[in-house]
Rosetta silent file (secondary structure, phi, psi, omega in degrees, C-alpha in Angstrom):
SEQUENCE: XXXXXXXXXXXXXXXXXXXXXXXXXXXXXXXXXXXXXXXXXXXXXXXXXXXXXXXXXXXXXXXXXXXXXXXXXXXXXXXXXXXXXXXXXXXXXXXXXXXXXXXXXXXXXXXXXXXXXXXXXXXXXXXXXXXXXXXXXXXXXXXXXXXXXXXXXXXXXXXXXXXXXXXXXXXXXXXXXXXXXXXXXXXXXXXXXXXXXXXXXXXXXXXXXXXXXXXXXXXXXXXXXXXXXXXXXXXXXXXXXXXXXXXXXXXXXXXXXXXXXXXXXXXXXXXXXXXXXXXXXXXXXXXXXXXXXXXXXXXXXXXXXXXXXXXXXXXXXXXXXXXXXXXXXXXXXXXXXXXX
SCORE:     score description
SCORE:     0.000 S_00000001
   1 L     0.000  146.093 -178.944    0.004   -0.003   -0.005 S_00000001
   2 E  -127.763  164.716  177.096    1.224    3.532   -0.713 S_00000001
   3 E  -126.801  160.323 -179.781    0.409    7.081    0.354 S_00000001
   4 E   -87.244  141.447 -178.363    0.624   10.354   -1.566 S_00000001
   5 E  -148.472  157.251  169.528    3.520   12.682   -0.717 S_00000001
   6 E   -92.955  129.318  179.986    5.335   15.811   -1.809 S_00000001
   7 E  -123.708  149.133  169.565    8.957   14.980   -2.577 S_00000001
   8 E   -87.967  116.322 -179.812   12.125   16.946   -3.233 S_00000001
   9 L  -108.274  -12.536  179.513   13.547   15.461   -6.427 S_00000001
  10 L  -151.297  133.696 -173.973   16.106   18.186   -7.189 S_00000001
  11 L   -82.612   60.510 -179.882   17.905   20.474   -4.704 S_00000001
  12 L  -118.746   12.606 -178.636   16.896   23.708   -6.419 S_00000001
  13 L    90.662 -150.792 -174.274   14.317   24.951   -3.923 S_00000001
  14 H   -54.979  -29.655 -178.711   10.570   25.241   -4.597 S_00000001
  15 H   -75.161   -8.584 -176.468   10.921   24.242   -8.258 S_00000001
  16 H   -96.560   15.971 -178.756   12.378   20.882   -7.287 S_00000001
  17 E   -97.350  144.859  175.607    9.158   19.473   -5.753 S_00000001
  18 E  -145.367  152.923  171.574    6.963   16.755   -7.234 S_00000001
  19 E   -81.958  143.093 -178.558    4.022   14.632   -6.073 S_00000001
  20 E  -153.082  163.169  170.552    4.760   10.927   -5.723 S_00000001
  21 E   -96.480  131.922 -179.377    3.495    7.696   -4.189 S_00000001
  22 E  -127.092  160.311 -177.537    5.610    6.428   -1.282 S_00000001
  23 E   -60.394  145.232  176.607    5.362    3.295    0.866 S_00000001
  24 L   -61.123  125.022 -174.614    2.771    3.293    3.627 S_00000001
  25 L   -83.667  168.509  167.478    4.722    4.238    6.814 S_00000001
  26 L   114.783  142.808  173.969    4.664    2.832   10.260 S_00000001
  27 L  -135.672 -176.522 -174.907    5.771   -0.028   12.471 S_00000001
  28 L   -64.887  -20.672 -178.245    4.602   -1.555   15.747 S_00000001
  29 L   -98.586    4.421 -175.680    6.351    1.112   17.838 S_00000001
  30 E  -100.761  151.584  163.352    5.005    4.082   15.880 S_00000001
  31 E   -90.499  115.017 -179.266    1.968    6.295   16.225 S_00000001
  32 E   -92.963  129.487 -172.925    0.519    6.280   12.710 S_00000001
  33 E  -126.871  129.623  167.214   -1.370    9.467   11.835 S_00000001
  34 E   -77.618  117.881 -173.132   -3.624   10.361    8.908 S_00000001
  35 E   -81.964  130.468  173.919   -2.399   13.879    8.132 S_00000001
  36 E  -101.544  -40.940 -178.802   -4.916   16.699    7.783 S_00000001
  37 E  -140.183  143.326  178.618   -2.492   19.643    7.881 S_00000001
  38 E  -126.162  134.991  178.784    1.291   19.880    7.618 S_00000001
  39 E   -73.906  149.662  175.747    3.425   22.761    8.786 S_00000001
  40 L  -115.164  122.488 -173.165    5.739   24.604    6.420 S_00000001
  41 L  -133.802  167.434  179.272    8.970   25.818    8.045 S_00000001
  42 H   -60.545  -35.630  174.103   12.353   27.289    7.205 S_00000001
  43 H   -57.775  -35.770  177.277   14.099   23.904    7.642 S_00000001
  44 H   -61.785  -44.025  178.868   11.854   22.643    4.813 S_00000001
  45 H   -62.689  -47.541 -178.746   12.993   25.488    2.571 S_00000001
  46 H   -64.535  -39.227  177.536   16.660   24.966    3.416 S_00000001
  47 H   -63.932  -36.235  179.944   16.400   21.191    2.910 S_00000001
  48 H   -67.589  -18.030  179.233   14.833   21.741   -0.509 S_00000001
  49 L  -101.503   -1.767 -176.639   17.948   23.762   -1.396 S_00000001
  50 L    70.958   24.699 -174.666   20.447   21.319    0.099 S_00000001
  51 L  -111.108    4.250 -179.419   21.483   23.986    2.646 S_00000001
  52 L   -89.739  160.681 -178.174   20.267   22.409    5.893 S_00000001
  53 L   -64.488  -28.814  172.597   22.540   20.607    8.336 S_00000001
  54 L   -98.607  127.016 -176.254   20.730   17.338    7.509 S_00000001
  55 L  -124.731   80.590  179.172   20.952   16.519    3.802 S_00000001
  56 L   -66.663  149.410  178.876   18.926   13.406    2.984 S_00000001
  57 L   -67.462  143.372  175.443   19.513   11.931   -0.464 S_00000001
  58 L   -77.402  148.589   -2.669   16.949   12.827   -3.100 S_00000001
  59 L   -80.541  150.544  173.838   14.182   12.013   -3.518 S_00000001
  60 E  -144.995  158.811  179.131   12.909   12.690   -0.006 S_00000001
  61 L   -99.102  117.581  177.498    9.711   13.926    1.602 S_00000001
  62 L   -77.683 -173.110  178.314   10.124   17.163    3.609 S_00000001
  63 L   105.002  118.072 -175.918    7.892   18.328    6.448 S_00000001
  64 L  -108.918  -12.398 -178.700    8.708   18.269   10.158 S_00000001
  65 E  -147.267  143.326 -175.849    5.312   18.740   11.831 S_00000001
  66 E  -141.673  165.455  166.346    1.777   17.597   11.182 S_00000001
  67 E  -134.520  154.341  179.860   -1.669   17.400   12.692 S_00000001
  68 E   170.234 -156.578 -177.538   -4.345   14.790   12.108 S_00000001
  69 E  -115.809  138.421 -178.948   -6.074   11.738   13.509 S_00000001
  70 E   -67.302  133.566  174.375   -4.423    8.651   14.958 S_00000001
  71 E   -95.165  -46.692  178.726   -4.791    5.497   12.863 S_00000001
  72 E  -153.108  157.355 -178.549   -2.900    3.151   15.192 S_00000001
  73 L  -153.073  148.124  179.488   -0.660    3.402   18.222 S_00000001
  74 L   -69.294  152.622  177.891    1.464    1.026   20.322 S_00000001
  75 L   -58.962  138.527  179.361    0.100   -0.257   23.607 S_00000001
  76 L    83.336   -0.523 -179.270    0.959    2.046   26.509 S_00000001
  77 L   -77.784  -19.971 -176.186    1.502    5.094   24.340 S_00000001
  78 L    90.126    0.361 -178.225   -1.595    6.831   25.628 S_00000001
  79 L  -115.594  151.131 -179.671   -3.019    7.230   22.103 S_00000001
  80 L  -138.984  156.875  178.351   -5.936    5.485   20.410 S_00000001
  81 L   -52.730  136.001  179.736   -7.428    5.510   16.901 S_00000001
  82 L    94.198  -11.759  179.328   -9.331    8.715   16.226 S_00000001
  83 L   -64.077  141.154  174.573   -7.384   10.875   18.692 S_00000001
  84 E   -84.719  121.781 -173.935   -6.639   14.430   17.507 S_00000001
  85 E  -139.450  162.267  165.002   -2.901   14.950   17.641 S_00000001
  86 E  -120.707  146.038 -177.836    0.045   17.034   16.482 S_00000001
  87 E  -138.838  146.288  169.680    3.375   15.343   15.813 S_00000001
  88 E  -102.026  123.582 -170.446    6.967   16.290   15.165 S_00000001
  89 L  -121.000   -1.013  179.248    8.409   13.909   12.556 S_00000001
  90 L    69.854  -46.371  175.158   11.778   15.453   11.515 S_00000001
  91 L  -162.225  157.277  178.017   11.070   14.601    7.866 S_00000001
  92 L    95.791    4.045 -173.739    8.272   12.992    5.850 S_00000001
  93 L   -74.584  -20.744 -179.200    5.456   15.180    7.104 S_00000001
  94 L   -84.530   59.145 -178.560    4.278   16.328    3.674 S_00000001
  95 E  -143.336  160.731 -178.019    2.410   13.060    3.101 S_00000001
  96 L   -73.622  -15.705  176.370   -1.109   11.848    3.586 S_00000001
  97 E  -148.480  139.469  179.640    0.028    9.483    6.352 S_00000001
  98 E  -132.900  162.129  171.536    3.049    9.572    8.686 S_00000001
  99 E  -112.748  128.258 -175.835    4.652    7.498   11.398 S_00000001
 100 E  -127.226  154.187  174.789    5.659    9.386   14.556 S_00000001
 101 E   -75.480  142.687 -178.816    7.379    8.562   17.811 S_00000001
 102 H   -57.588  -38.777 -178.830    5.016    8.468   20.799 S_00000001
 103 H   -73.183   -9.936  176.886    7.106   10.983   22.774 S_00000001
 104 H  -112.990   20.931  174.473    6.923   13.415   19.849 S_00000001
 105 E  -118.394  135.908 -168.882    3.173   13.056   19.430 S_00000001
 106 E  -133.594  128.493  177.620    0.919   15.362   21.426 S_00000001
 107 E   -69.024  132.103 -179.331   -2.796   15.297   22.148 S_00000001
 108 L   -84.165  134.493  174.603   -4.462   18.508   21.006 S_00000001
 109 L   -70.943  161.262 -178.391   -6.684   20.332   23.498 S_00000001
 110 L   -60.381  -27.707 -177.052  -10.253   21.156   22.481 S_00000001
 111 L   -71.499  -16.668 -174.182   -9.331   24.846   22.146 S_00000001
 112 L  -112.890  118.192  178.750   -6.882   24.119   19.306 S_00000001
 113 L   -77.384  170.988 -176.730   -8.136   22.969   15.923 S_00000001
 114 H   -64.857  -38.728 -179.925   -6.247   20.696   13.596 S_00000001
 115 H   -64.728  -46.437  177.310   -5.106   23.448   11.262 S_00000001
 116 H   -66.220  -33.619 -178.356   -3.691   25.542   14.085 S_00000001
 117 H   -63.264  -25.751 -179.893   -2.262   22.403   15.694 S_00000001
 118 L   -65.094  -18.410  178.833    0.038   21.786   12.743 S_00000001
 119 L  -102.183    6.724 -176.607    2.093   24.789   13.853 S_00000001
 120 H   -80.389  -50.680 -167.565    2.334   23.934   17.546 S_00000001
 121 H   -57.901  -56.895 -173.272    5.112   21.360   18.025 S_00000001
 122 H   -71.150  -47.444 -174.943    8.121   23.033   16.436 S_00000001
 123 H   -66.623  -51.541 -171.987    7.203   26.678   17.020 S_00000001
 124 H   -79.630  -30.960  175.187    5.870   26.571   20.540 S_00000001
 125 H   -74.871  -31.073  171.892    8.273   23.967   21.911 S_00000001
 126 H   -66.418  -45.852  178.458   11.157   25.915   20.400 S_00000001
 127 H   -60.269  -40.133  177.844    9.782   29.098   21.987 S_00000001
 128 H   -60.975  -49.408  178.481    9.424   27.273   25.305 S_00000001
 129 H   -58.733  -46.845 -175.012   13.042   26.075   25.186 S_00000001
 130 H   -59.740  -47.427 -170.258   14.272   29.501   24.104 S_00000001
 131 H   -90.626  -24.645 -179.617   12.589   31.552   26.803 S_00000001
 132 H   -94.211  -64.035 -172.214   12.590   29.179   29.784 S_00000001
 133 H   -78.904  -43.783 -175.376   15.680   26.970   29.703 S_00000001
 134 H   -91.415  -38.216 -177.153   17.995   28.923   27.426 S_00000001
 135 L   -90.421  -18.956  178.336   16.801   32.505   27.870 S_00000001
 136 L    51.607   45.282 -178.576   15.918   32.310   31.592 S_00000001
 137 L   -77.133  133.887 -178.916   13.200   34.921   31.042 S_00000001
 138 L  -116.894  157.168  176.698   11.492   36.133   34.180 S_00000001
 139 L   -56.882  136.624  179.288    8.254   37.984   34.859 S_00000001
 140 L    91.601  -13.735  177.845    8.700   41.736   34.588 S_00000001
 141 L   -81.537  162.433  178.333   11.673   41.549   32.199 S_00000001
 142 E  -100.539  130.177  179.391   11.566   42.997   28.706 S_00000001
 143 E  -116.423  129.503  172.466   11.680   40.660   25.704 S_00000001
 144 E  -107.363  130.948 -179.514   12.310   41.844   22.144 S_00000001
 145 E  -118.635  117.536  173.124   11.230   39.489   19.323 S_00000001
 146 E   -85.829  145.900 -176.655   12.552   39.924   15.805 S_00000001
 147 L    65.090   41.463 -167.963   10.397   38.538   12.975 S_00000001
 148 L   -76.378   -4.081 -179.898    7.482   38.702   15.358 S_00000001
 149 L   -99.103   -5.110  179.069    4.749   38.233   12.734 S_00000001
 150 E   -83.975 -177.057 -178.897    5.860   34.790   11.552 S_00000001
 151 H   -61.454  -51.944  177.633    4.969   31.404   12.935 S_00000001
 152 H   -68.969  -38.431  179.831    7.901   31.173   15.349 S_00000001
 153 H   -60.926  -45.293  177.890    7.799   34.897   16.068 S_00000001
 154 H   -66.222  -34.369  175.683    4.171   34.847   17.198 S_00000001
 155 H   -63.646  -40.813  178.040    4.894   31.767   19.310 S_00000001
 156 H   -65.750  -41.145  176.728    7.743   33.647   21.031 S_00000001
 157 H   -56.855  -48.790 -174.779    5.465   36.660   21.608 S_00000001
 158 H   -72.338  -35.974  176.583    2.817   34.496   23.246 S_00000001
 159 H   -66.378  -38.829  176.869    5.297   32.460   25.273 S_00000001
 160 H   -61.181  -42.970  176.615    6.847   35.716   26.527 S_00000001
 161 H   -64.449  -40.299  178.679    3.471   36.994   27.648 S_00000001
 162 H   -60.252  -32.375  179.980    2.732   33.663   29.322 S_00000001
 163 L   -86.743    1.617  175.697    5.946   34.063   31.334 S_00000001
 164 L    86.569   15.687 -179.209    4.968   37.590   32.404 S_00000001
 165 L   -84.385  159.766  166.236    7.429   39.561   30.298 S_00000001
 166 E   -85.059  118.184 -170.991    6.896   42.909   28.590 S_00000001
 167 E  -106.135  123.903  175.580    7.021   41.917   24.901 S_00000001
 168 E  -113.105  119.666  179.600    8.223   44.232   22.140 S_00000001
 169 E   -93.686  134.402  175.574    7.719   42.948   18.601 S_00000001
 170 E  -111.082  121.796 -173.935   10.018   44.096   15.767 S_00000001
 171 E  -136.648  170.609 -174.397    8.399   43.762   12.319 S_00000001
 172 L   -95.840  -19.097 -177.241    8.852   45.070    8.794 S_00000001
 173 L  -138.927  163.233  178.730    5.416   46.580    8.051 S_00000001
 174 H   -67.331  -33.655  177.027    2.515   48.233    9.826 S_00000001
 175 H   -63.184  -40.873  177.573    0.241   45.320    8.879 S_00000001
 176 H   -68.826  -30.562  176.887    2.649   42.947   10.606 S_00000001
 177 H   -64.996  -41.919  176.610    2.747   45.281   13.591 S_00000001
 178 H   -62.725  -41.523  179.350   -1.039   44.975   13.941 S_00000001
 179 H   -62.561  -42.770 -178.167   -0.768   41.208   13.682 S_00000001
 180 H   -64.028  -42.365  179.618    1.940   41.067   16.365 S_00000001
 181 H   -71.182  -34.468  174.511   -0.052   43.156   18.830 S_00000001
 182 H   -63.287  -32.479  179.501   -3.174   41.091   18.093 S_00000001
 183 H   -74.646  -18.748  176.255   -1.092   38.010   18.885 S_00000001
 184 L   136.326   -3.509  179.860   -0.189   39.458   22.276 S_00000001
 185 L   -65.806  140.968  176.043    2.779   41.837   21.978 S_00000001
 186 L   -72.133  -35.536  178.366    2.638   44.823   24.310 S_00000001
 187 E  -140.894  150.502  173.424    4.347   47.024   21.701 S_00000001
 188 E  -131.130  130.973 -179.998    5.245   46.630   18.029 S_00000001
 189 E  -125.846  152.770  179.869    7.941   48.707   16.328 S_00000001
 190 E   -80.073  149.353 -177.962    9.110   48.821   12.735 S_00000001
 191 L   -60.531  -35.536  177.948   12.484   47.350   11.794 S_00000001
 192 L   -73.261  114.338 -178.846   13.622   50.644   10.357 S_00000001
 193 L    79.891   21.596 -173.357   14.798   52.603   13.374 S_00000001
 194 H   -64.542  -32.798 -176.124   13.897   49.794   15.793 S_00000001
 195 H   -66.238  -40.421  179.036   16.747   50.451   18.241 S_00000001
 196 H   -65.126  -39.465  178.907   15.644   54.005   18.982 S_00000001
 197 H   -64.825  -39.506  179.974   12.069   52.809   19.468 S_00000001
 198 H   -70.754  -39.402  178.477   13.140   50.067   21.849 S_00000001
 199 H   -62.594  -32.976  176.874   15.409   52.389   23.841 S_00000001
 200 H   -66.100  -31.850  179.932   12.457   54.712   24.353 S_00000001
 201 H   -84.372  -32.485 -177.012   10.514   51.781   25.864 S_00000001
 202 L  -135.948   79.870 -174.334   13.454   50.335   27.839 S_00000001
 203 L   -59.229  -29.468 -178.341   16.069   53.044   28.513 S_00000001
 204 L   -89.904    4.115 -177.528   18.257   50.702   30.573 S_00000001
 205 L    97.955  169.033 -176.148   18.277   48.005   27.912 S_00000001
 206 E  -110.992  155.551 -177.760   16.348   44.774   27.526 S_00000001
 207 E   -76.200  -43.897 -173.139   16.816   41.450   29.257 S_00000001
 208 E  -138.810  134.843  167.647   16.298   39.120   26.286 S_00000001
 209 E  -116.668  125.677  176.146   16.298   39.460   22.497 S_00000001
 210 E  -102.983  112.546 -171.632   14.895   36.532   20.505 S_00000001
 211 E  -111.592  111.089  176.089   16.305   36.782   16.981 S_00000001
 212 L  -100.666   -1.392 -169.680   14.783   34.735   14.142 S_00000001
 213 L  -106.234  -47.208 -176.603   16.138   37.085   11.446 S_00000001
 214 L    74.123 -144.751  179.310   19.896   37.569   11.828 S_00000001
 215 L    61.638 -143.233 -172.100   21.637   39.784    9.294 S_00000001
 216 L   -77.419   -2.909  176.226   22.334   43.380   10.224 S_00000001
 217 H   -79.199  -18.707 -168.099   20.011   43.320   13.233 S_00000001
 218 H   -62.956  -52.017 -178.131   22.327   41.011   15.154 S_00000001
 219 H   -65.135  -38.322  175.487   24.954   43.479   16.331 S_00000001
 220 H   -62.746  -31.674  178.140   22.317   46.069   17.170 S_00000001
 221 H   -67.937  -35.595  174.216   20.599   43.398   19.278 S_00000001
 222 H   -64.308  -43.276 -177.861   23.795   42.993   21.307 S_00000001
 223 H   -63.155  -31.367 -173.772   23.972   46.773   21.769 S_00000001
 224 H   -82.882   -9.878 -178.050   20.362   46.942   23.026 S_00000001
 225 E   -71.324  147.189  170.972   20.904   44.388   25.810 S_00000001
 226 E   -80.179  178.973  173.040   21.125   45.498   29.411 S_00000001
 227 E   -54.861  130.748 -178.726   23.826   44.236   31.776 S_00000001
 228 E    61.365   28.273  174.869   23.753   40.413   31.784 S_00000001
 229 E   -76.076  166.322 -176.043   21.230   40.377   28.953 S_00000001
 230 E  -128.049  126.306  174.336   20.759   37.362   26.681 S_00000001
 231 E  -102.627  121.906 -176.881   20.598   37.295   22.869 S_00000001
 232 E  -102.768  122.098 -177.674   18.908   34.119   21.601 S_00000001
 233 E   -94.929  112.669 -175.337   19.846   32.912   18.123 S_00000001
 234 L  -118.660   -6.059 -179.549   16.860   31.140   16.528 S_00000001
 235 L   162.286  177.277 -172.849   17.399   31.484   12.787 S_00000001
 236 L  -136.867   61.257 -178.347   18.548   33.555    9.866 S_00000001
 237 L   -60.394  -26.054  178.719   15.468   34.559    7.876 S_00000001
 238 L   -72.065  -11.875  177.361   17.442   37.467    6.401 S_00000001
 239 L    90.347   -2.847 -176.905   19.682   34.925    4.697 S_00000001
 240 L  -120.828  127.524  176.766   22.901   36.169    6.323 S_00000001
 241 L   -89.001  113.001 -173.678   24.640   34.423    9.242 S_00000001
 242 L   -86.131  171.790  172.350   26.093   37.270   11.356 S_00000001
 243 L  -136.233  167.017 -177.296   29.017   37.451   13.757 S_00000001
 244 L  -138.912  136.969  174.180   29.788   39.672   16.720 S_00000001
 245 L   -61.875  129.197 -173.856   33.105   41.010   18.122 S_00000001
 246 H   -63.356  -25.832 -179.041   33.740   39.120   21.355 S_00000001
 247 H   -64.382  -27.302  178.172   34.810   42.246   23.182 S_00000001
 248 H   -66.974  -33.942  176.675   31.208   43.518   23.052 S_00000001
 249 H   -70.196  -40.815 -177.515   30.090   40.467   25.008 S_00000001
 250 H   -65.929  -48.989 -172.788   32.905   40.908   27.532 S_00000001
 251 H   -67.366  -30.848 -177.755   32.433   44.604   28.189 S_00000001
 252 H   -99.977   -2.292 -176.248   28.680   44.360   28.725 S_00000001
 253 L    55.307   49.506 -179.563   28.622   40.975   30.488 S_00000001
 254 L  -117.457  163.668 -177.169   26.078   39.662   27.978 S_00000001
 255 E  -119.438  146.270  164.940   25.468   36.248   26.459 S_00000001
 256 E  -115.445  123.046 -172.558   24.682   34.980   22.951 S_00000001
 257 E  -125.343  129.695  177.773   22.903   31.641   23.195 S_00000001
 258 E   -82.301  147.578  179.746   21.973   29.244   20.412 S_00000001
 259 L  -126.947  111.355  177.139   18.559   27.560   20.275 S_00000001
 260 L  -135.732   85.547 -175.078   18.242   24.274   18.386 S_00000001
 261 H   -60.095  -44.775 -174.213   15.264   22.362   19.785 S_00000001
 262 H   -59.977  -39.209  178.915   15.394   19.579   17.191 S_00000001
 263 H   -77.593  -33.994 -179.039   18.978   18.567   17.999 S_00000001
 264 H   -63.641  -40.183 -174.631   18.602   18.960   21.749 S_00000001
 265 L   -74.895  -10.227  176.536   15.704   16.517   22.016 S_00000001
 266 L   -61.199  -33.985  179.466   17.669   13.741   20.277 S_00000001
 267 L   -98.112   -5.612 -176.678   19.425   13.152   23.594 S_00000001
 268 L  -133.607   66.873 -177.595   16.482   14.104   25.822 S_00000001
 269 L   -63.307  -16.173  177.861   13.349   12.289   24.646 S_00000001
 270 L   -78.348  -14.921 -171.232   11.731   12.972   28.000 S_00000001
 271 H   -75.037  -45.983 -178.203   11.868   16.749   27.486 S_00000001
 272 H   -57.163  -42.663  177.407    9.164   17.431   24.831 S_00000001
 273 H   -60.870  -36.079  177.036    6.321   15.822   26.851 S_00000001
 274 H   -64.694  -42.963  178.661    7.317   17.969   29.843 S_00000001
 275 H   -61.174  -42.673 -176.232    7.316   21.069   27.627 S_00000001
 276 H   -59.121  -36.370  177.193    3.889   20.160   26.198 S_00000001
 277 H   -60.850  -40.635  177.529    2.386   20.201   29.686 S_00000001
 278 H   -65.924  -43.037  179.296    3.566   23.764   30.136 S_00000001
 279 H   -61.632  -40.539  177.341    2.209   24.765   26.710 S_00000001
 280 H   -61.559  -36.727  175.319   -1.169   23.225   27.576 S_00000001
 281 H   -64.357  -38.788  176.637   -1.186   25.369   30.698 S_00000001
 282 H   -65.151  -37.907  177.942   -0.520   28.426   28.541 S_00000001
 283 H   -63.787  -47.774 -178.126   -3.398   27.417   26.264 S_00000001
 284 H   -62.222  -32.711  178.549   -5.751   27.002   29.212 S_00000001
 285 L   -80.683   -4.923  178.169   -4.741   30.418   30.549 S_00000001
 286 L    87.508    9.280 -177.953   -5.509   32.017   27.186 S_00000001
 287 L   -82.389  -33.116 -177.507   -1.944   32.990   26.330 S_00000001
 288 L   -96.302  113.999  175.835   -1.506   30.620   23.354 S_00000001
 289 L  -135.848   88.087 -173.391   -3.642   31.424   20.328 S_00000001
 290 L   -52.893  133.118  178.749   -1.804   30.101   17.269 S_00000001
 291 L   -88.129  107.979 -177.358   -1.782   32.595   14.428 S_00000001
 292 E   -82.550  124.232  178.608   -2.870   30.679   11.368 S_00000001
 293 E   -97.699 -156.971 -179.532   -1.327   31.952    8.163 S_00000001
 294 E   -61.508  144.765  173.481   -1.871   31.014    4.515 S_00000001
 295 E  -126.866  132.765 -179.327   -2.804   27.420    3.771 S_00000001
 296 E  -123.527  151.332  175.537   -2.258   25.820    0.355 S_00000001
 297 E   -65.330  157.632 -175.955   -3.155   22.365   -0.965 S_00000001
 298 H   -58.771  -25.938  178.184   -0.345   19.855   -1.023 S_00000001
 299 H   -65.858  -18.235 -179.682   -0.135   20.249   -4.826 S_00000001
 300 H  -110.006   33.661 -178.595    1.091   23.806   -4.254 S_00000001
 301 H   -60.361  -36.205  177.503    3.838   22.989   -1.775 S_00000001
 302 H   -60.260  -41.629  177.657    6.328   24.892   -3.922 S_00000001
 303 H   -64.934  -34.181  178.019    4.277   28.063   -3.612 S_00000001
 304 H   -64.298  -40.542  176.287    4.181   27.583    0.172 S_00000001
 305 H   -65.824  -36.129 -179.880    8.001   27.503    0.252 S_00000001
 306 H   -63.920  -33.222  176.192    8.123   30.608   -1.926 S_00000001
 307 H   -59.851  -41.380  178.210    6.086   32.476    0.702 S_00000001
 308 H   -70.420  -43.730 -178.298    8.836   31.743    3.216 S_00000001
 309 H   -59.921  -37.175 -178.558   11.644   32.493    0.787 S_00000001
 310 L   -88.195   -0.660 -176.756   10.108   35.890   -0.022 S_00000001
 311 L    52.920   39.392 -177.078    9.307   36.557    3.664 S_00000001
 312 L  -101.238    2.290 -176.550    5.762   37.303    2.507 S_00000001
 313 L  -100.838  146.707  169.007    3.884   35.123    5.013 S_00000001
 314 L  -119.230  148.677 -174.703    2.446   36.049    8.372 S_00000001
 315 E    71.094 -167.033 -177.354    1.492   33.426   10.915 S_00000001
 316 E   -91.135  121.321  176.214    2.069   29.749   10.321 S_00000001
 317 E   -81.071  136.322 -179.855    2.017   28.539    6.723 S_00000001
 318 E  -135.669  161.579  171.160    0.477   25.086    6.295 S_00000001
 319 E  -105.788  139.408  178.843   -0.366   22.528    3.640 S_00000001
 320 E   -99.663  124.655  179.753   -3.905   21.128    3.492 S_00000001
 321 L   -95.139  157.798 -177.312   -4.126   17.374    2.885 S_00000001
 322 H   -55.061  -33.173 -178.528   -7.073   15.569    1.253 S_00000001
 323 H   -60.238  -29.977  179.800   -8.166   14.081    4.609 S_00000001
 324 H   -65.343  -33.495 -179.603   -9.029   17.584    5.873 S_00000001
 325 H   -78.186  -16.232 -177.724  -11.593   17.956    3.098 S_00000001
 326 H   -94.885   -4.698 -175.645  -13.132   14.596    3.942 S_00000001
 327 L  -106.817  125.301 -175.858  -13.696   15.372    7.626 S_00000001
 328 L   -72.861  -31.608 -171.888  -16.829   17.247    8.616 S_00000001
 329 L  -105.222   91.574  170.406  -15.613   18.363   12.051 S_00000001
 330 L  -115.215   56.976 -159.636  -12.624   20.717   11.828 S_00000001
 331 L   -55.806  -53.153 -169.853  -14.238   22.820   14.542 S_00000001
 332 L  -104.659   26.942 -170.762  -11.557   25.111   15.877 S_00000001
 333 L   -69.843  -11.876  179.631   -9.270   25.261   12.873 S_00000001
 334 L   -99.398   18.677 -179.149   -9.420   29.018   12.538 S_00000001
 335 L   -52.681  120.174  175.363   -8.087   29.589   16.049 S_00000001
 336 L    67.468   20.666 -172.903   -6.280   32.900   16.079 S_00000001
 337 L   -64.603  134.187  173.029   -6.408   33.188   12.307 S_00000001
 338 L  -139.107  128.551  178.042   -4.793   36.214   10.779 S_00000001
 339 L   -93.025  -18.702  175.176   -4.188   36.558    7.067 S_00000001
 340 L    51.196    0.000    0.000   -2.107   39.724    7.425 S_00000001
C-alpha cells in the first residue's frame, strides 16, 4: 500500500518538488497518523535547497510537523485511533500518512483545531526552550522578538506573555505590527529605526532578545541588551549568518545563546512531553492562540515554500491534505487566524 507525498527530487528549492507515491509508513512502535495539515517551516525550505545541516539523499519527503487523527498506536503510548494529535516527525510530514514517535506526538486540546495544531510542536516547543531553559526569562523583564509576525515569532510573543514579560515585537510593516499586537505583543515597532524605538521603551536596555532574522540586526541586538542580557539565536530569515566582536560580550557581560530544539531533544526524549504540559497550561490560561497563516493544498507546496523564501507570510504557513476535506468536524481550525 502507498500514500501520496510531496517529494524533493532536485535540490533547487521550490521548483524541485513533485508529487509521488511512497510506501505506507509505520511499524509496531510508531503512532501512525492520517495527516490533515502539515506545517511549512524554514528547515523545509533549506532542505529543498540542500542547505540544511541534515541533507537526505533525493528524492525525499520534507515536512517536520503535522496534525491529524491517529490510525494506530502502540500499547501504553496513551493514544488510540481517532485521537486528535500534532506530531513532530523530523522529515516526511508532507504526506497523507506519517509514522511518529510516541514521545513526539501530542494530544491537542479542544481549544486548538487541527489546522492551528500543525504549527504547535516546532514553534511553541522551540519558543518554550528559548525563553525558559535557554533564555531564563522572568516575569517583569523586557523581551524583544525579531520577525514577530511569523509562525515562530508569534509563538515567542505568546510564550513571553505567558511568562509575564513585557514583549516588544520588531516587524517590517505596519500590517505585521497589527498582527503582532493582536497576537499578544505589548508594543510593536518597525524594523527601520527599531533600536531608537526600543530604547524609548526600555532606557536601561532589555533582558532578552529573541532573533529569528539575523543579518544586520544582530549586532544592534547585542547593543540593546542590558547588563547580563541574553541574545537568543533562533534562525537567519534574512539569509545572512552574522558574527559579533567578542569584546562587546565581555564589556557588557552579555550572552549569545543558540537555540536548536530539534537537535537537543535527540538526547532528551523525556523533554518534549514535559514542555507540552507547560504549553497546555498556557493554552488553558488564554496565552497561546496560534496565528494561522496562509494554507495551500499539497499540490502547491512549492508556492508555500516561496512564501517563506520571499518573507511574505504572516502566521504559520500550512499545507492542506485531502483528509481535511473529507472530515466534517474541523471545529476550531481558525483559532487565532490572521491573514495579514
